[in-house]
NUFI-141869 format. One record per residue (C-alpha): x, y, z; residue number from 0. Coordinates in pm, 1 decimal, m for minus. Each point is the difference from the previous one (the first is absolute). Example, Ala and Ser with C-alpha at 12.3 -4.5 7.8 and 13.67 -1.06 7.14 Angstrom:
// residues 2
@px->1230.0&py->m450.0&pz->780.0&seq->0 .
@px->137.0&py->344.0&pz->m66.0&seq->1 .
This chain:
// residues 386
@px->11428.0&py->m9054.1&pz->9645.0&seq->0 .
@px->332.0&py->m114.0&pz->m134.4&seq->1 .
@px->m130.3&py->m52.8&pz->m352.9&seq->2 .
@px->m32.4&py->376.7&pz->m51.6&seq->3 .
@px->352.3&py->64.6&pz->127.5&seq->4 .
@px->116.9&py->m274.1&pz->m235.3&seq->5 .
@px->m187.3&py->156.2&pz->m291.9&seq->6 .
@px->145.3&py->346.0&pz->64.1&seq->7 .
@px->345.9&py->m157.7&pz->20.7&seq->8 .
@px->m60.4&py->m182.9&pz->m329.5&seq->9 .
@px->m109.1&py->324.0&pz->m167.2&seq->10 .
@px->312.4&py->174.0&pz->126.1&seq->11 .
@px->219.4&py->m279.0&pz->m131.0&seq->12 .
@px->m167.6&py->19.4&pz->m341.3&seq->13 .
@px->35.9&py->379.7&pz->3.6&seq->14 .
@px->371.5&py->m38.2&pz->63.1&seq->15 .
@px->40.0&py->m257.4&pz->m276.2&seq->16 .
@px->m203.2&py->211.1&pz->m243.4&seq->17 .
@px->173.7&py->330.1&pz->84.9&seq->18 .
@px->m320.5&py->148.3&pz->136.5&seq->19 .
@px->40.7&py->263.2&pz->270.7&seq->20 .
@px->m349.6&py->m15.6&pz->151.5&seq->21 .
@px->m349.4&py->m136.4&pz->m53.7&seq->22 .
@px->m320.3&py->195.0&pz->44.4&seq->23 .
@px->m309.1&py->m215.1&pz->51.5&seq->24 .
@px->m333.2&py->184.8&pz->m15.5&seq->25 .
@px->m311.7&py->m171.7&pz->142.6&seq->26 .
@px->11.4&py->m305.3&pz->m226.3&seq->27 .
@px->30.4&py->m374.6&pz->35.6&seq->28 .
@px->378.2&py->48.2&pz->m4.6&seq->29 .
@px->m13.5&py->226.7&pz->305.7&seq->30 .
@px->m233.0&py->m236.0&pz->181.5&seq->31 .
@px->210.2&py->m306.2&pz->m85.8&seq->32 .
@px->336.6&py->146.0&pz->96.8&seq->33 .
@px->m96.2&py->196.8&pz->312.7&seq->34 .
@px->m327.2&py->m148.7&pz->130.2&seq->35 .
@px->m159.9&py->346.5&pz->m14.0&seq->36 .
@px->m352.8&py->m43.1&pz->m133.4&seq->37 .
@px->m163.4&py->202.6&pz->m272.9&seq->38 .
@px->m333.4&py->155.5&pz->81.5&seq->39 .
@px->m291.0&py->m155.9&pz->m190.9&seq->40 .
@px->19.7&py->164.6&pz->m342.7&seq->41 .
@px->m269.9&py->214.8&pz->m150.1&seq->42 .
@px->m155.1&py->m120.7&pz->m327.6&seq->43 .
@px->62.3&py->352.4&pz->m132.1&seq->44 .
@px->295.1&py->237.1&pz->42.5&seq->45 .
@px->61.0&py->172.8&pz->331.2&seq->46 .
@px->243.5&py->269.9&pz->102.9&seq->47 .
@px->193.9&py->100.2&pz->308.6&seq->48 .
@px->253.1&py->277.6&pz->20.6&seq->49 .
@px->336.6&py->m173.1&pz->7.6&seq->50 .
@px->m109.4&py->m298.4&pz->m212.2&seq->51 .
@px->306.5&py->12.1&pz->m229.9&seq->52 .
@px->232.1&py->m65.4&pz->295.6&seq->53 .
@px->m229.2&py->m225.2&pz->208.3&seq->54 .
@px->169.8&py->m331.7&pz->64.7&seq->55 .
@px->312.2&py->m163.3&pz->138.5&seq->56 .
@px->355.3&py->102.2&pz->m88.9&seq->57 .
@px->261.0&py->m275.8&pz->30.5&seq->58 .
@px->364.9&py->102.6&pz->m4.6&seq->59 .
@px->302.0&py->m222.1&pz->69.2&seq->60 .
@px->m28.3&py->83.2&pz->370.1&seq->61 .
@px->m345.9&py->140.2&pz->77.3&seq->62 .
@px->m367.5&py->m83.7&pz->m60.2&seq->63 .
@px->m222.7&py->306.8&pz->34.3&seq->64 .
@px->m377.4&py->27.2&pz->m38.7&seq->65 .
@px->m127.6&py->328.6&pz->m148.1&seq->66 .
@px->m365.9&py->82.5&pz->51.4&seq->67 .
@px->m236.6&py->288.3&pz->m87.1&seq->68 .
@px->m192.5&py->164.0&pz->278.7&seq->69 .
@px->m331.4&py->m154.4&pz->m112.1&seq->70 .
@px->138.3&py->m354.5&pz->41.2&seq->71 .
@px->216.2&py->68.5&pz->303.8&seq->72 .
@px->m212.4&py->m182.3&pz->259.0&seq->73 .
@px->m32.5&py->m304.8&pz->m222.2&seq->74 .
@px->374.3&py->m14.4&pz->m64.8&seq->75 .
@px->86.1&py->54.3&pz->366.0&seq->76 .
@px->m203.5&py->m310.5&pz->88.3&seq->77 .
@px->160.6&py->m194.5&pz->m284.6&seq->78 .
@px->355.6&py->85.9&pz->106.6&seq->79 .
@px->m63.0&py->m73.8&pz->367.2&seq->80 .
@px->198.7&py->m304.4&pz->113.0&seq->81 .
@px->195.6&py->m25.5&pz->m326.7&seq->82 .
@px->352.7&py->64.6&pz->117.8&seq->83 .
@px->133.8&py->m52.2&pz->m351.3&seq->84 .
@px->m149.7&py->343.1&pz->m84.3&seq->85 .
@px->259.7&py->249.7&pz->122.1&seq->86 .
@px->m200.4&py->320.2&pz->m24.1&seq->87 .
@px->m339.6&py->146.7&pz->m90.1&seq->88 .
@px->m6.0&py->338.2&pz->m172.4&seq->89 .
@px->m330.7&py->191.4&pz->4.1&seq->90 .
@px->m76.5&py->239.0&pz->m284.7&seq->91 .
@px->m205.0&py->317.2&pz->53.1&seq->92 .
@px->m325.4&py->50.3&pz->m186.7&seq->93 .
@px->m42.4&py->236.2&pz->m293.5&seq->94 .
@px->307.9&py->m68.1&pz->m217.3&seq->95 .
@px->42.4&py->m281.8&pz->m254.8&seq->96 .
@px->372.9&py->m42.3&pz->71.0&seq->97 .
@px->88.4&py->161.5&pz->333.4&seq->98 .
@px->357.3&py->113.2&pz->60.0&seq->99 .
@px->18.1&py->m247.1&pz->289.0&seq->100 .
@px->3.0&py->m282.2&pz->m253.4&seq->101 .
@px->249.3&py->173.6&pz->m227.4&seq->102 .
@px->228.5&py->57.8&pz->298.4&seq->103 .
@px->m23.4&py->m370.6&pz->88.4&seq->104 .
@px->132.9&py->m101.8&pz->m342.7&seq->105 .
@px->278.7&py->259.0&pz->37.4&seq->106 .
@px->84.5&py->m121.5&pz->348.8&seq->107 .
@px->66.9&py->m346.4&pz->m138.2&seq->108 .
@px->212.2&py->140.7&pz->m282.4&seq->109 .
@px->m238.1&py->m111.6&pz->m273.3&seq->110 .
@px->20.1&py->308.7&pz->m224.1&seq->111 .
@px->182.8&py->m203.7&pz->m266.8&seq->112 .
@px->m136.6&py->m338.3&pz->102.6&seq->113 .
@px->m122.8&py->m288.1&pz->m206.4&seq->114 .
@px->m339.4&py->m46.0&pz->163.3&seq->115 .
@px->m210.0&py->m314.2&pz->m52.0&seq->116 .
@px->m380.9&py->26.1&pz->3.8&seq->117 .
@px->m278.7&py->m253.4&pz->m73.4&seq->118 .
@px->m181.2&py->m1.8&pz->m333.1&seq->119 .
@px->m307.6&py->140.4&pz->176.5&seq->120 .
@px->178.8&py->306.7&pz->136.5&seq->121 .
@px->m173.1&py->328.5&pz->m80.0&seq->122 .
@px->131.1&py->181.2&pz->m304.4&seq->123 .
@px->3.0&py->310.8&pz->218.3&seq->124 .
@px->251.9&py->m165.6&pz->233.2&seq->125 .
@px->254.7&py->m19.6&pz->m280.1&seq->126 .
@px->m95.0&py->338.0&pz->m147.2&seq->127 .
@px->28.9&py->183.2&pz->331.2&seq->128 .
@px->323.2&py->m168.5&pz->110.2&seq->129 .
@px->158.3&py->55.7&pz->m341.8&seq->130 .
@px->m93.8&py->369.6&pz->17.2&seq->131 .
@px->173.7&py->38.9&pz->334.3&seq->132 .
@px->291.1&py->m235.2&pz->m69.5&seq->133 .
@px->81.6&py->19.3&pz->m373.1&seq->134 .
@px->285.1&py->m250.4&pz->34.7&seq->135 .
@px->m220.4&py->m265.7&pz->162.9&seq->136 .
@px->m54.7&py->m316.0&pz->m208.8&seq->137 .
@px->m269.9&py->m263.0&pz->35.5&seq->138 .
@px->m25.5&py->m378.5&pz->m9.5&seq->139 .
@px->m278.3&py->m252.7&pz->54.6&seq->140 .
@px->m34.4&py->m209.1&pz->315.6&seq->141 .
@px->m181.8&py->m273.7&pz->m195.8&seq->142 .
@px->311.5&py->m207.5&pz->m80.9&seq->143 .
@px->93.4&py->10.7&pz->368.2&seq->144 .
@px->m329.1&py->m53.2&pz->180.8&seq->145 .
@px->m222.7&py->m192.4&pz->m245.2&seq->146 .
@px->208.8&py->m322.1&pz->25.8&seq->147 .
@px->m7.1&py->29.0&pz->380.0&seq->148 .
@px->m377.6&py->42.1&pz->2.9&seq->149 .
@px->m60.1&py->m290.6&pz->m237.7&seq->150 .
@px->95.4&py->m267.8&pz->254.3&seq->151 .
@px->m215.8&py->29.6&pz->308.5&seq->152 .
@px->125.3&py->m19.5&pz->359.5&seq->153 .
@px->m197.2&py->m259.6&pz->202.1&seq->154 .
@px->m158.2&py->278.8&pz->207.9&seq->155 .
@px->m116.7&py->175.7&pz->m315.0&seq->156 .
@px->m127.6&py->m324.5&pz->m149.1&seq->157 .
@px->m208.7&py->m55.4&pz->313.7&seq->158 .
@px->m162.9&py->340.6&pz->m52.7&seq->159 .
@px->m75.0&py->m90.8&pz->m360.9&seq->160 .
@px->m152.3&py->m328.3&pz->112.0&seq->161 .
@px->m230.5&py->191.0&pz->232.7&seq->162 .
@px->m93.2&py->242.5&pz->m279.7&seq->163 .
@px->m95.7&py->m299.0&pz->m216.4&seq->164 .
@px->m207.9&py->m146.7&pz->282.0&seq->165 .
@px->m191.2&py->326.4&pz->46.7&seq->166 .
@px->m74.0&py->8.6&pz->m371.9&seq->167 .
@px->m114.7&py->m362.5&pz->m4.6&seq->168 .
@px->m232.5&py->59.1&pz->294.9&seq->169 .
@px->m147.4&py->317.3&pz->m147.5&seq->170 .
@px->m61.1&py->m166.9&pz->m334.7&seq->171 .
@px->m174.3&py->m301.3&pz->155.4&seq->172 .
@px->m214.8&py->225.7&pz->217.3&seq->173 .
@px->m99.1&py->202.8&pz->m306.7&seq->174 .
@px->m102.6&py->m308.3&pz->m198.2&seq->175 .
@px->m271.0&py->m76.1&pz->257.0&seq->176 .
@px->m161.8&py->338.4&pz->m67.5&seq->177 .
@px->m1.0&py->7.1&pz->m379.6&seq->178 .
@px->m323.9&py->m23.6&pz->m196.0&seq->179 .
@px->m134.3&py->65.3&pz->m346.4&seq->180 .
@px->m74.6&py->369.2&pz->m54.3&seq->181 .
@px->293.2&py->140.7&pz->195.8&seq->182 .
@px->227.5&py->230.6&pz->m198.0&seq->183 .
@px->376.6&py->m35.0&pz->m32.6&seq->184 .
@px->34.9&py->311.8&pz->214.3&seq->185 .
@px->m218.6&py->m148.4&pz->272.9&seq->186 .
@px->213.1&py->m315.0&pz->m1.2&seq->187 .
@px->314.4&py->214.3&pz->20.7&seq->188 .
@px->m138.3&py->196.0&pz->295.4&seq->189 .
@px->m87.1&py->m323.0&pz->178.5&seq->190 .
@px->336.9&py->m165.4&pz->m47.7&seq->191 .
@px->182.4&py->318.1&pz->105.3&seq->192 .
@px->m214.9&py->16.3&pz->314.8&seq->193 .
@px->77.6&py->m363.9&pz->71.5&seq->194 .
@px->372.8&py->56.5&pz->m47.0&seq->195 .
@px->m6.3&py->279.4&pz->257.5&seq->196 .
@px->m217.0&py->m209.8&pz->233.0&seq->197 .
@px->251.5&py->m284.8&pz->m18.1&seq->198 .
@px->295.9&py->217.8&pz->94.5&seq->199 .
@px->133.1&py->173.3&pz->m312.0&seq->200 .
@px->154.1&py->340.2&pz->61.1&seq->201 .
@px->m69.7&py->99.8&pz->m358.4&seq->202 .
@px->m34.6&py->m113.9&pz->m359.0&seq->203 .
@px->312.4&py->m86.5&pz->m197.0&seq->204 .
@px->m161.3&py->122.3&pz->m324.3&seq->205 .
@px->m337.3&py->102.3&pz->m140.9&seq->206 .
@px->m244.2&py->m289.4&pz->21.2&seq->207 .
@px->m95.0&py->m161.7&pz->m330.2&seq->208 .
@px->m331.7&py->m183.9&pz->m40.0&seq->209 .
@px->m85.0&py->m115.6&pz->m352.8&seq->210 .
@px->m337.0&py->m150.6&pz->m94.5&seq->211 .
@px->26.0&py->m114.9&pz->m361.5&seq->212 .
@px->m222.6&py->m186.5&pz->m246.0&seq->213 .
@px->m118.3&py->39.0&pz->m361.3&seq->214 .
@px->m241.6&py->259.3&pz->136.3&seq->215 .
@px->289.3&py->225.8&pz->111.5&seq->216 .
@px->212.4&py->m40.2&pz->m314.2&seq->217 .
@px->m11.4&py->370.1&pz->m88.1&seq->218 .
@px->18.9&py->322.9&pz->193.3&seq->219 .
@px->176.0&py->m99.6&pz->325.2&seq->220 .
@px->372.5&py->m4.6&pz->m76.9&seq->221 .
@px->54.1&py->374.3&pz->m50.4&seq->222 .
@px->m106.1&py->105.9&pz->349.4&seq->223 .
@px->263.9&py->129.6&pz->241.7&seq->224 .
@px->m136.2&py->m188.0&pz->302.1&seq->225 .
@px->87.4&py->m364.5&pz->61.3&seq->226 .
@px->m344.1&py->m87.6&pz->138.0&seq->227 .
@px->m296.3&py->144.7&pz->m182.7&seq->228 .
@px->m375.5&py->m20.9&pz->m29.4&seq->229 .
@px->m35.2&py->m340.7&pz->m167.3&seq->230 .
@px->m240.5&py->m207.6&pz->207.2&seq->231 .
@px->44.5&py->m366.9&pz->83.1&seq->232 .
@px->m210.9&py->m196.9&pz->m245.2&seq->233 .
@px->m38.6&py->m363.6&pz->m98.0&seq->234 .
@px->253.3&py->m128.1&pz->m249.7&seq->235 .
@px->277.0&py->234.9&pz->116.1&seq->236 .
@px->344.2&py->m61.4&pz->147.0&seq->237 .
@px->93.8&py->218.3&pz->297.5&seq->238 .
@px->374.5&py->58.6&pz->44.1&seq->239 .
@px->165.0&py->147.7&pz->310.9&seq->240 .
@px->326.2&py->197.3&pz->16.9&seq->241 .
@px->44.9&py->112.1&pz->360.4&seq->242 .
@px->274.9&py->61.1&pz->254.2&seq->243 .
@px->82.4&py->137.2&pz->344.5&seq->244 .
@px->286.4&py->159.8&pz->189.6&seq->245 .
@px->102.8&py->m158.2&pz->329.8&seq->246 .
@px->278.1&py->174.4&pz->194.5&seq->247 .
@px->129.8&py->136.7&pz->m327.8&seq->248 .
@px->m5.3&py->m324.2&pz->m197.6&seq->249 .
@px->m238.7&py->m64.9&pz->m287.6&seq->250 .
@px->m223.9&py->m278.0&pz->m120.6&seq->251 .
@px->m136.7&py->m39.2&pz->m353.2&seq->252 .
@px->m270.4&py->m257.5&pz->m54.9&seq->253 .
@px->m239.1&py->m115.6&pz->m268.6&seq->254 .
@px->m269.3&py->m260.7&pz->m53.9&seq->255 .
@px->m290.6&py->m43.8&pz->m240.1&seq->256 .
@px->m351.9&py->m109.7&pz->90.8&seq->257 .
@px->m309.8&py->m45.0&pz->m214.9&seq->258 .
@px->m346.8&py->149.0&pz->3.9&seq->259 .
@px->m220.7&py->m301.6&pz->m55.1&seq->260 .
@px->133.2&py->m337.2&pz->m107.6&seq->261 .
@px->273.5&py->52.1&pz->m263.1&seq->262 .
@px->m28.1&py->m185.7&pz->m325.2&seq->263 .
@px->249.4&py->m268.9&pz->m99.3&seq->264 .
@px->230.5&py->229.6&pz->m198.5&seq->265 .
@px->31.6&py->243.1&pz->289.8&seq->266 .
@px->79.1&py->m285.4&pz->238.4&seq->267 .
@px->270.6&py->m121.2&pz->m235.8&seq->268 .
@px->158.4&py->345.9&pz->m25.7&seq->269 .
@px->m8.4&py->19.5&pz->379.8&seq->270 .
@px->188.0&py->m329.0&pz->22.1&seq->271 .
@px->257.2&py->114.0&pz->m258.1&seq->272 .
@px->75.5&py->324.4&pz->184.7&seq->273 .
@px->30.5&py->m170.6&pz->337.9&seq->274 .
@px->219.1&py->m278.8&pz->m138.4&seq->275 .
@px->226.7&py->252.2&pz->m171.7&seq->276 .
@px->50.0&py->171.7&pz->333.9&seq->277 .
@px->67.6&py->m331.1&pz->175.7&seq->278 .
@px->258.3&py->m100.9&pz->m262.0&seq->279 .
@px->184.1&py->330.6&pz->31.8&seq->280 .
@px->0.2&py->m9.5&pz->381.3&seq->281 .
@px->137.6&py->m355.0&pz->m3.1&seq->282 .
@px->282.3&py->111.3&pz->m231.8&seq->283 .
@px->110.4&py->290.9&pz->222.5&seq->284 .
@px->298.2&py->m179.2&pz->155.5&seq->285 .
@px->264.0&py->231.1&pz->140.6&seq->286 .
@px->307.9&py->22.0&pz->m221.4&seq->287 .
@px->m153.7&py->m223.0&pz->m269.8&seq->288 .
@px->m225.1&py->226.8&pz->m206.4&seq->289 .
@px->m6.5&py->358.1&pz->m121.9&seq->290 .
@px->m290.0&py->240.7&pz->30.0&seq->291 .
@px->m46.9&py->m34.8&pz->m375.9&seq->292 .
@px->4.7&py->m379.2&pz->34.6&seq->293 .
@px->m284.1&py->5.9&pz->253.7&seq->294 .
@px->m202.0&py->225.0&pz->m230.4&seq->295 .
@px->62.7&py->m242.6&pz->m285.9&seq->296 .
@px->m125.8&py->m301.2&pz->197.2&seq->297 .
@px->m343.0&py->155.4&pz->57.4&seq->298 .
@px->m17.0&py->165.6&pz->m341.8&seq->299 .
@px->86.7&py->m319.1&pz->m185.9&seq->300 .
@px->m270.1&py->m192.5&pz->186.5&seq->301 .
@px->m268.6&py->256.4&pz->m82.6&seq->302 .
@px->118.9&py->23.9&pz->m360.9&seq->303 .
@px->m1.6&py->m377.0&pz->m44.9&seq->304 .
@px->m363.9&py->1.1&pz->105.1&seq->305 .
@px->m96.8&py->262.9&pz->m254.7&seq->306 .
@px->m17.0&py->322.8&pz->200.9&seq->307 .
@px->349.5&py->150.3&pz->m31.5&seq->308 .
@px->m120.2&py->327.6&pz->m149.9&seq->309 .
@px->m239.6&py->49.7&pz->291.4&seq->310 .
@px->291.3&py->m9.9&pz->247.8&seq->311 .
@px->120.9&py->346.6&pz->m90.0&seq->312 .
@px->210.7&py->112.3&pz->298.8&seq->313 .
@px->299.6&py->m124.4&pz->196.6&seq->314 .
@px->m45.4&py->m289.4&pz->239.6&seq->315 .
@px->77.3&py->206.1&pz->307.8&seq->316 .
@px->233.9&py->225.8&pz->192.8&seq->317 .
@px->204.4&py->24.3&pz->315.4&seq->318 .
@px->m186.9&py->123.7&pz->306.1&seq->319 .
@px->93.7&py->118.5&pz->347.8&seq->320 .
@px->m8.3&py->352.7&pz->142.8&seq->321 .
@px->m128.5&py->106.5&pz->m341.8&seq->322 .
@px->m264.9&py->m193.7&pz->m185.4&seq->323 .
@px->217.1&py->m0.8&pz->m314.7&seq->324 .
@px->371.3&py->m68.3&pz->49.4&seq->325 .
@px->282.6&py->m166.4&pz->m188.6&seq->326 .
@px->30.4&py->m257.9&pz->m142.9&seq->327 .
@px->m287.4&py->m34.5&pz->m246.7&seq->328 .
@px->m131.7&py->m330.6&pz->m131.9&seq->329 .
@px->32.7&py->121.5&pz->m356.9&seq->330 .
@px->148.7&py->m148.8&pz->m312.8&seq->331 .
@px->262.8&py->277.6&pz->10.3&seq->332 .
@px->121.8&py->m49.2&pz->359.8&seq->333 .
@px->293.8&py->m239.6&pz->23.2&seq->334 .
@px->35.9&py->25.9&pz->380.0&seq->335 .
@px->66.2&py->m341.1&pz->153.5&seq->336 .
@px->m260.6&py->m54.4&pz->271.3&seq->337 .
@px->153.7&py->m49.9&pz->345.2&seq->338 .
@px->m133.2&py->m156.1&pz->319.0&seq->339 .
@px->m184.8&py->261.1&pz->204.1&seq->340 .
@px->m118.3&py->208.7&pz->m292.8&seq->341 .
@px->m372.1&py->76.1&pz->3.2&seq->342 .
@px->m192.6&py->48.4&pz->m321.9&seq->343 .
@px->m357.2&py->1.1&pz->m120.4&seq->344 .
@px->m106.2&py->m270.5&pz->m243.9&seq->345 .
@px->m305.8&py->123.2&pz->m190.1&seq->346 .
@px->m89.9&py->m164.8&pz->m330.5&seq->347 .
@px->m313.2&py->114.3&pz->m178.5&seq->348 .
@px->m224.8&py->m84.5&pz->m291.3&seq->349 .
@px->m199.2&py->303.8&pz->m106.8&seq->350 .
@px->m235.6&py->m51.2&pz->m291.0&seq->351 .
@px->m157.7&py->339.1&pz->m60.5&seq->352 .
@px->m329.9&py->m140.1&pz->m121.5&seq->353 .
@px->m27.1&py->m288.0&pz->245.5&seq->354 .
@px->176.8&py->2.9&pz->339.3&seq->355 .
@px->293.0&py->113.5&pz->213.1&seq->356 .
@px->154.4&py->m276.5&pz->209.3&seq->357 .
@px->301.3&py->66.1&pz->219.8&seq->358 .
@px->168.5&py->m121.4&pz->314.5&seq->359 .
@px->280.4&py->151.4&pz->206.6&seq->360 .
@px->207.0&py->m111.8&pz->295.7&seq->361 .
@px->306.8&py->139.7&pz->173.1&seq->362 .
@px->262.4&py->m272.4&pz->m30.1&seq->363 .
@px->327.9&py->m45.3&pz->186.6&seq->364 .
@px->280.8&py->m166.6&pz->m195.2&seq->365 .
@px->149.8&py->m301.5&pz->180.3&seq->366 .
@px->246.0&py->m280.2&pz->m76.0&seq->367 .
@px->m292.8&py->m234.2&pz->m74.4&seq->368 .
@px->m211.2&py->240.0&pz->m209.0&seq->369 .
@px->m228.3&py->291.4&pz->71.3&seq->370 .
@px->m207.8&py->14.3&pz->317.4&seq->371 .
@px->m321.7&py->200.6&pz->m10.5&seq->372 .
@px->m65.1&py->227.2&pz->295.1&seq->373 .
@px->m372.2&py->m14.4&pz->m81.7&seq->374 .
@px->m222.0&py->m287.4&pz->107.7&seq->375 .
@px->m320.9&py->54.4&pz->m198.1&seq->376 .
@px->m40.8&py->m291.7&pz->m246.2&seq->377 .
@px->44.1&py->81.3&pz->m367.9&seq->378 .
@px->m157.1&py->m289.9&pz->m191.3&seq->379 .
@px->m333.0&py->8.4&pz->184.9&seq->380 .
@px->m294.9&py->143.3&pz->m194.4&seq->381 .
@px->m184.5&py->252.1&pz->216.4&seq->382 .
@px->m350.6&py->97.2&pz->m114.1&seq->383 .
@px->m201.0&py->307.0&pz->101.4&seq->384 .
@px->m377.2&py->m27.0&pz->m33.8&seq->385 .
């Protein structure tokens, strides 16, 4: 696939311009984006393999080499197969955190005094161990090089994101048919996760959030570590979804709010305000014409003008792609000018602690005529669970 050769070439050019001797990409979105080598589905808790500190891909001005611990060797061998832009695959023996084979590889490329770029998510032990062996080695961050490349999606990548959004839409709609009063948030979460897998997701892009809120739940639910708890669906409550899938590496991030029993007039009005704020922001997301902060301001001003500004307490959204949170961020502090092909979530909220939580979220692609949602589930419709 020529796009990966092009990306490696672009990284090398940026390395040359930035006086960087090599880049080391551990299993992160950066590695996946630049080389096409997939990460294994991550554990929700920490895991360990011997060789972890030097597990990844080393890019020098002339060579691209994958380095893999014994425990992941079969996975990496399948990933490298057919990728002729990967020049070599170095297997590390089991039982040592930093085997001499890896140290010798850095020496072979003359990197003892190198300026080595690594992603922000590189292991601290990678830098500690390399510094111990090569005291003259210096480090830089790949973020200024790769983050701008990742922000604007290739058409092939955008097609994968569209499919991820479709899977999420389908799973959500299938789940709605099964909801009933008395189910717990956790039971709803289990159902929607099952539906996402049934509809083709290879994994979840983040921990599922299901929030049933009403005056009855005003106290005692916000200090729990889980994002879906034991609150049961009951009349008078709003039920907000925050869900997402991974499809061939690319993420979705989706939200809607439904109601348990017919919502009263005030709740309907807040629903309309949140959905209209999202629609206004999406319409304003014209490539080259608005900043990330400007898009945030459009939605925030609308909600504030209608009396609920303090209840919209977080940023409007974030970039999304191979990671569920990427640059840029739809925040009042981010002055990035949105460009055609960027993909971002747009997720306004009104959360009144003693009344309701109403949110919506779509993945939106920036275009020359405004944002285009990858999701198809209607936003303004009032959905009622009985």
